[in-house]
C-alpha positions as CSV (number, residue, x, y, z in Angstrom):
1,M,92.3,61.0,151.7
2,A,92.9,60.1,148.1
3,S,94.6,56.9,149.0
4,E,92.9,53.7,150.4
5,R,93.0,53.1,154.2
6,S,92.3,50.1,156.3
7,G,91.5,49.0,159.9
8,K,91.2,45.8,162.0
9,I,88.6,44.2,164.3
10,T,89.9,41.3,166.5
11,V,87.4,38.6,167.7
12,S,88.4,36.2,170.6
13,A,86.6,32.9,171.5
14,G,86.8,30.2,174.3
15,A,88.0,30.6,177.9
16,S,88.9,33.9,179.2
17,I,92.5,34.7,178.8
18,A,92.6,35.0,182.6
19,E,91.8,31.4,183.0
20,I,94.3,28.6,183.3
21,G,92.7,26.6,180.4
22,Y,92.7,29.6,177.9
23,T,93.7,28.2,174.4
24,G,94.4,31.6,172.7
25,L,91.5,31.3,170.2
26,K,91.0,34.6,168.3
27,E,90.6,36.1,164.7
28,E,91.0,39.5,163.1
29,I,88.6,41.3,160.6
30,V,90.4,43.7,158.2
31,V,88.3,46.7,157.0
32,K,89.5,48.6,153.9
33,Q,88.1,52.0,152.8
34,V,88.5,53.2,149.2
35,G,90.2,56.6,148.8
36,S,88.1,59.7,148.0
37,K,88.3,61.2,144.6
38,V,87.6,64.4,142.6
39,E,86.7,64.4,138.9
40,G,87.3,67.6,137.0
41,S,85.9,68.8,133.6
42,S,86.9,70.8,130.6
43,M,85.3,73.6,128.6
44,E,86.0,75.9,125.6
45,V,85.4,79.6,125.8
46,N,85.4,82.4,123.2
47,P,88.4,84.8,122.9
48,E,86.5,87.7,124.3
49,A,86.6,88.6,128.0
50,A,83.7,87.1,129.9
51,N,82.4,87.1,133.5
52,N,80.8,84.4,135.7
53,Q,81.8,81.5,133.6
54,T,81.1,78.1,135.3
55,S,82.5,74.6,135.1
56,S,81.9,71.7,137.4
57,F,83.6,69.0,139.5
58,V,82.3,65.9,141.3
59,A,83.9,64.9,144.6
60,T,83.2,62.1,147.1
61,S,80.4,63.3,149.4
62,G,81.1,64.8,152.7
63,L,84.5,66.4,152.2
64,D,85.6,70.0,152.5
65,W,86.9,71.4,149.2
66,V,89.0,74.3,147.9
67,A,89.6,75.6,144.3
68,K,92.7,77.3,143.0
69,V,94.0,78.6,139.6
70,T,97.2,76.8,138.9
71,E,97.8,77.8,135.3
72,G,96.6,80.9,133.4
73,D,96.8,84.3,135.0
74,W,93.9,85.3,132.8
75,I,91.5,83.3,134.9
76,T,90.1,84.8,138.1
77,L,88.0,82.8,140.5
78,V,84.9,84.6,141.8
79,G,82.2,83.6,144.2
80,A,82.9,80.6,146.5
81,T,86.4,79.2,146.1
82,S,86.0,76.7,149.0
83,G,83.2,74.9,150.9
84,S,82.3,72.1,153.2
85,Q,80.5,68.9,152.6
86,T,80.8,67.9,149.0
87,T,77.7,66.3,147.7
88,G,79.0,63.6,145.4
89,K,77.2,65.3,142.6
90,A,78.3,68.1,140.1
91,Q,79.2,71.3,141.8
92,N,80.2,74.5,140.0
93,V,83.2,76.8,140.2
94,T,82.6,80.3,138.9
95,F,85.4,82.4,137.3
96,N,86.0,85.4,135.0
97,I,88.3,85.3,131.9
98,A,90.3,88.1,130.2
99,V,90.3,88.6,126.5
100,N,92.9,86.5,124.6
101,P,95.5,89.0,123.2
102,S,97.0,86.4,120.9
103,S,96.2,84.9,117.6
104,S,96.8,81.4,119.2
105,A,94.5,79.5,121.4
106,R,95.5,79.1,125.1
107,S,94.7,76.9,128.0
108,G,94.4,77.3,131.8
109,E,93.7,75.0,134.8
110,I,91.7,75.2,138.0
111,V,92.5,72.5,140.5
112,V,89.9,71.4,143.1
113,R,91.2,69.6,146.2
114,A,88.9,67.8,148.6
115,G,89.4,66.6,152.1
116,D,92.9,66.7,153.6
117,E,94.8,69.8,152.5
118,I,97.9,67.7,151.9
119,G,96.8,64.3,150.9
120,G,93.3,64.9,149.7
121,P,92.2,64.0,146.2
122,T,92.4,66.6,143.4
123,G,90.6,67.2,140.1
124,T,91.4,69.5,137.2
125,I,89.0,71.8,135.4
126,K,90.6,72.6,132.0
127,V,89.7,75.9,130.4
128,N,90.5,76.3,126.7
129,Q,90.2,79.8,125.2
130,K,89.9,80.3,121.4
131,A,92.4,82.5,119.5
132,S,91.6,86.2,118.9
133,A,91.5,87.6,115.3
134,L,92.4,90.8,113.5
135,T,91.8,91.8,109.9
136,V,93.1,95.1,108.4
137,S,92.8,96.7,105.0
138,A,93.3,100.1,103.4
139,S,91.8,101.8,100.3
140,P,93.4,103.2,98.3
141,T,96.9,102.0,99.0
142,T,98.3,104.2,96.3
143,L,97.8,107.9,97.0
144,A,98.2,110.9,94.7
145,A,101.3,113.0,94.9
146,T,99.4,116.0,96.2
147,K,98.9,117.1,99.8
148,D,95.8,115.8,101.6
149,A,95.3,112.8,99.3
150,A,93.2,110.6,101.5
151,G,92.3,107.0,102.2
152,T,90.4,104.8,104.7
153,L,91.9,102.2,107.1
154,S,89.4,99.5,108.0
155,F,90.0,97.0,110.7
156,K,88.1,94.4,112.8
157,G,89.4,92.7,115.9
158,T,88.2,90.5,118.7
159,S,86.3,92.8,121.1
160,G,88.3,94.2,124.0
161,L,91.8,94.0,122.5
162,S,94.1,97.0,123.3
163,F,94.5,99.0,120.1
164,S,97.3,101.1,118.6
165,V,98.4,102.2,115.1
166,T,101.6,103.7,113.7
167,K,102.1,105.2,110.3
168,P,105.0,106.7,108.2
169,D,105.8,110.4,108.9
170,W,104.4,111.5,105.5
171,L,100.9,110.4,106.5
172,T,98.5,112.0,109.0
173,L,95.7,109.9,110.7
174,T,92.2,111.4,110.9
175,G,89.4,110.4,113.2
176,T,89.5,109.2,116.8
177,I,91.9,106.4,117.5
178,P,90.0,103.8,119.7
179,E,91.6,102.4,122.9
180,T,90.2,98.9,122.2
181,T,88.6,97.0,119.4
182,N,84.9,96.4,119.6
183,G,84.4,93.2,117.5
184,N,82.8,95.2,114.7
185,D,84.1,96.9,111.6
186,Q,86.0,100.1,112.6
187,N,87.6,102.8,110.4
188,L,90.2,105.5,110.6
189,G,91.1,108.0,107.9
190,Y,94.6,108.8,106.6
191,K,96.0,111.5,104.3
192,T,99.3,112.7,102.9
193,S,100.9,115.4,104.9
194,E,102.7,117.2,102.0
195,V,103.0,117.1,98.3
196,N,105.7,114.6,97.1
197,L,108.6,116.7,95.9
198,N,110.2,113.9,94.0
199,S,109.4,111.9,90.9
200,T,109.8,108.6,92.8
201,D,107.1,107.0,94.9
202,I,107.3,107.3,98.7
203,L,106.7,103.9,100.4
204,G,105.6,103.0,103.9
205,D,103.5,100.8,106.2
206,I,100.6,101.5,108.4
207,T,100.9,99.1,111.4
208,V,97.9,98.1,113.4
209,T,98.4,96.3,116.7
210,A,95.5,94.7,118.6
211,G,96.5,92.9,121.8
212,N,99.7,91.0,120.7
213,I,98.5,90.7,117.1
214,E,100.2,93.0,114.5
215,K,99.1,93.6,110.9
216,K,100.8,95.8,108.3
217,V,99.3,97.5,105.2
218,A,101.7,98.8,102.6
219,V,100.9,102.2,101.2
220,K,102.6,104.6,98.9
221,Q,102.4,108.2,97.7
222,S,102.9,108.5,93.9
223,G,105.8,110.5,92.5
224,S,105.0,114.0,91.4
225,T,105.3,115.2,87.8
226,F,107.0,118.4,86.5
227,T,107.3,119.4,82.8
228,V,108.6,122.4,80.9
229,S,107.3,122.7,77.3
230,E,110.5,123.8,75.6
231,T,114.1,123.2,76.2
232,E,115.3,125.9,73.9
233,L,114.0,129.2,72.7
234,S,115.1,131.4,69.7
235,L,114.5,135.1,70.0
236,E,114.9,137.9,67.5
237,R,117.6,140.5,68.0
238,T,115.1,143.2,69.0
239,A,113.8,143.8,72.5
240,T,111.4,140.8,72.7
241,S,110.3,137.9,74.8
242,G,109.6,134.2,74.6
243,N,107.5,131.8,76.7
244,V,107.6,128.3,78.0
245,K,104.8,126.4,79.8
246,V,105.6,125.0,83.2
247,K,103.2,122.3,84.5
248,G,103.5,120.3,87.7
249,T,101.6,118.5,90.4
250,N,99.5,120.8,92.4
251,G,101.5,122.3,95.3
252,L,105.0,121.8,93.9
253,P,107.2,124.9,94.7
254,W,109.7,125.7,91.9
255,T,112.3,128.3,91.2
256,V,114.2,129.8,88.2
257,S,117.9,130.4,88.4
258,P,119.8,132.5,87.8
259,A,116.8,134.7,89.1
260,G,118.3,138.0,88.0
261,G,118.9,136.8,84.4
262,I,122.1,136.7,82.4
263,N,123.3,138.2,79.1
264,G,120.4,140.6,78.9
265,I,117.8,137.8,79.2
266,T,115.7,137.8,82.3
267,P,112.9,135.5,83.6
268,S,109.6,137.2,84.4
269,I,109.4,135.4,87.8
270,D,112.0,133.7,90.0
271,S,109.6,131.3,91.8
272,S,106.1,129.9,91.8
273,I,103.9,127.0,93.0
274,A,102.5,124.6,90.5
275,N,98.7,124.2,90.4
276,G,98.3,121.2,88.1
277,S,97.7,123.5,85.0
278,E,100.1,125.1,82.6
279,L,101.8,128.3,83.9
280,I,103.5,130.7,81.6
281,L,107.1,131.6,82.3
282,T,108.3,134.5,80.1
283,F,111.9,135.3,79.3
284,N,112.5,138.9,78.4
285,A,115.4,140.0,76.3
286,T,116.7,143.5,75.7
287,E,117.7,144.5,72.1
288,N,120.9,142.7,71.1
289,T,123.4,145.0,69.5
290,G,126.2,142.5,69.5
291,S,126.8,138.9,68.4
292,V,124.6,135.9,69.0
293,R,124.0,135.5,72.8
294,S,122.4,132.9,75.0
295,A,121.4,132.2,78.6
296,T,120.7,128.9,80.2
297,F,118.2,128.7,83.1
298,T,117.4,125.9,85.5
299,I,113.8,125.4,86.5
300,A,113.7,123.1,89.5
301,V,111.4,122.0,92.3
302,T,112.6,123.2,95.7
303,N,114.1,120.3,97.7
304,G,113.0,117.9,95.1
305,D,114.6,115.9,92.3
306,H,112.8,117.6,89.4
307,S,115.1,119.9,87.3
308,K,114.7,121.2,83.8
309,T,116.9,123.5,81.7
310,V,115.9,126.0,79.1
311,K,118.4,127.6,76.8
312,V,117.3,131.0,75.4
313,N,119.2,132.2,72.3
314,Q,119.0,135.7,70.9
315,A,120.0,136.5,67.3
316,A,122.9,138.8,66.7
317,G,122.5,142.5,66.3
318,G,122.5,144.0,62.8
319,V,120.6,142.1,60.1
320,S,120.2,138.4,60.8
321,V,118.0,135.4,60.1
322,T,117.7,132.0,61.8
323,I,117.5,128.6,60.1
324,D,115.8,126.0,62.2
325,P,113.5,122.9,61.7
326,N,110.4,125.1,61.4
327,L,111.9,127.0,58.6
328,L,113.0,123.7,56.9
329,A,109.4,122.5,57.0
330,R,108.3,125.7,55.2
331,Y,111.1,125.3,52.7
332,K,110.1,121.8,51.8
333,A,106.5,122.9,51.2
334,A,107.7,125.8,49.0
335,C,110.3,124.0,46.8
336,R,108.5,120.7,46.7
337,N,111.6,118.8,45.6
338,T,114.6,118.8,48.0
339,T,116.5,116.4,45.6
340,Q,116.6,119.1,43.0
341,Y,116.9,121.9,45.6
342,P,119.0,120.4,48.4
343,P,118.6,122.9,51.2
344,F,122.1,122.9,52.8
345,N,124.2,122.3,49.7
346,Y,127.1,124.6,49.3
347,D,129.0,124.0,46.0
348,G,128.2,120.3,46.2
349,N,128.9,119.8,50.0
350,I,126.7,120.1,53.1
351,L,127.2,123.3,54.9
352,L,126.1,123.3,58.6
353,P,127.8,124.8,61.7
354,D,128.7,122.7,64.7
355,G,125.7,121.6,66.8
356,C,123.5,121.2,63.7
357,S,122.8,118.2,61.5
358,Y,120.7,117.2,58.5
359,D,120.0,113.6,57.8
360,E,117.2,112.0,55.7
361,G,115.3,115.2,55.6
362,V,115.4,115.9,59.3
363,M,117.3,118.9,60.8
364,T,118.5,119.1,64.4
365,G,119.6,122.3,66.0
366,F,119.5,125.8,64.5
367,Y,121.9,128.5,63.6
368,T,121.8,132.2,62.7
369,I,123.5,134.1,59.8
370,Q,124.1,137.8,59.3
371,V,122.7,139.3,56.1
372,Q,124.5,141.9,54.1
373,K,122.9,145.3,54.4
374,G,124.1,146.5,51.1
375,Q,123.1,145.4,47.6
376,K,125.2,145.0,44.5
377,A,123.3,147.0,42.0
378,E,123.9,144.8,38.9
379,G,123.8,141.1,38.3
380,A,126.9,139.0,37.6
381,T,128.0,135.4,37.0
382,Y,128.3,133.0,39.9
383,E,132.1,133.1,39.9
384,N,132.1,136.9,40.0
385,M,129.6,136.9,42.9
386,Q,131.9,134.5,44.8
387,T,134.7,136.9,44.5
388,Y,132.5,139.8,45.4
389,C,131.4,138.1,48.7
390,A,134.9,137.0,49.6
391,N,136.2,140.5,49.3
392,L,133.3,142.2,51.1
393,D,134.2,144.0,54.4
394,E,130.8,145.5,55.3
395,E,131.0,146.8,58.9
396,N,134.7,145.8,58.9
397,L,133.6,142.2,59.0
398,S,135.0,139.3,56.9
399,G,133.9,135.8,56.1
400,W,131.1,136.7,53.7
401,R,129.9,134.1,51.3
402,I,127.0,133.2,48.9
403,P,124.0,131.8,50.9
404,T,122.8,128.2,50.5
405,E,119.3,127.8,49.0
406,I,117.6,127.5,52.5
407,E,119.5,130.5,53.8
408,L,118.4,132.5,50.7
409,Y,114.8,131.3,51.4
410,A,115.1,132.4,55.1
411,I,116.1,135.9,53.8
412,Y,113.2,135.9,51.4
413,V,110.5,135.0,54.0
414,N,112.0,137.6,56.4
415,K,112.7,140.3,53.7
416,D,110.5,142.9,55.3
417,I,112.0,142.3,58.7
418,V,115.5,142.5,57.2
419,V,114.9,145.7,55.4
420,N,113.3,147.4,58.5
421,S,115.5,145.9,61.2
422,V,118.1,148.6,61.2
423,S,118.8,151.7,59.3
424,D,120.6,151.9,55.9
425,V,119.5,148.4,54.7
426,K,119.1,148.4,51.0
427,P,115.8,147.0,49.6
428,F,115.8,143.8,47.7
429,I,115.5,143.7,43.9
430,E,112.1,142.1,43.2
431,E,112.3,141.6,39.4
432,S,110.4,138.5,38.5
433,V,112.8,137.3,35.8
434,L,116.2,137.6,37.5
435,G,116.3,136.4,41.1
436,Y,119.2,135.9,43.6
437,W,122.1,133.4,43.5
438,S,122.5,130.6,46.0
439,S,125.5,128.3,46.4
440,T,123.3,125.2,46.1
441,V,124.0,122.8,43.2
442,W,120.8,122.1,41.3
443,S,119.9,118.4,40.9
444,G,123.6,117.3,41.2
445,D,124.6,119.4,38.1
446,N,127.7,121.4,39.2
447,T,127.3,123.7,36.2
448,R,124.0,125.0,37.6
449,R,123.0,126.8,40.8
450,C,119.6,127.3,42.4
451,R,118.0,130.7,42.8
452,I,114.9,132.4,44.3
453,Y,112.8,135.2,42.8
454,F,112.2,137.8,45.5
455,G,109.2,139.2,43.7
456,N,107.1,136.0,44.1
457,G,109.3,133.5,46.1
458,G,109.6,131.2,43.1
459,F,112.3,128.5,43.0
460,D,114.5,128.2,39.8
461,Y,118.0,127.4,38.6
462,G,120.4,128.4,35.9
463,P,123.9,128.1,34.5
464,I,126.7,129.5,36.6
465,T,127.9,131.5,33.6
466,Y,124.8,133.6,33.4
467,N,125.5,137.2,34.5
468,G,122.0,138.3,35.3
469,R,121.6,137.2,38.8
470,Y,121.8,139.3,42.0
471,I,123.5,138.5,45.3
472,R,123.0,139.1,49.0
473,C,126.0,137.9,50.8
474,V,125.8,136.2,54.3
475,R,128.2,135.3,57.0
476,N,128.0,132.8,59.9
477,L,127.4,134.2,63.4
């Protein structure tokens, strides 16, 4: 028993209690026995599962004993769990332990009882198990926008932990997923399932679970890129074509709409797949026999957020020339002084149609003018030429006027095209000493107008009263 116990021994002296003279002389001897005891122990074990671990207890000699796990279902007794005749010296209890699934340490107890199964002494064997560990990393965590962009997931966990991994649906895992960790460095591959159709990054987590321990690694797939080289094309009136360059992340599907074209302008293809390099998209136009026409096309990634527009403009039928920023650059190089020869000056004011502007030497937009087919045979004063153009009704059209200096320059640099564009166009007079009138005031002097010699392209000016200049009227389209 664990508690103390006692007994008595009675000693009598003198006459026998049967005799008449008995005096009742006696004494008692009290005997006390100390209670039995069991002393337990404690031990620390690693987080991994282990078999045949031993820890000891010491119990009063000569007692039966029995051991039982009272706390910690991860401890299993093996071998002898009871016995007879304790020795009074250290005796071992043998047990197995399961792997610790947690990142926290845990404790369990084995209780040894000796002697009486109810009142016998007990001792506790304390088993402390260390915490398990898990480390996870990934490289790279930022993947390219393309399909099959790959990375490596590295992890290391306490041996024997149950293992699982989850990932976002835009990733695919490669390699064999283990059922348990092995205590060493382990790897899995991952790759993107599809090209990213959008310009924004796709975000997600790879979640690794070992035992009850969970670790996340943030990963992302970069947004794709998609560019179109031009937003606007200008085509001549003849049957012709123009190109833009389409470049996108490899694997991006894209379409052109309207696929069948519009206003006589048709894309060469209606869909394609980007390959990371520049692809040529051609817009084909039939000959334009009418006024200026245009068509706007949308080039967009299928099911993605990339979308670009290209406006294709075609010059009007008949005789026409286009004034745009490229022509302005050539004009500046030719005249060398835009203060004396302001390009868009018309009788002292700026003349530009809606959608175009000219500020501090920079032009935005473009426009097209129709050029007179005919040619007034003789020269005249500026005022007479104003009247001539105002009254002109070539092809039953009105609105004719004297061209600005840059418009006259556009006619000059395209003179061969103008003359050969349609039938019955009169050739230009290329005398080197006369030239053609423009409406541009020279150097702020309203009594003089700028001119261009069609023989050599030279810039000059003269008084508006001089009657030896030629004219080629124009009208806005």
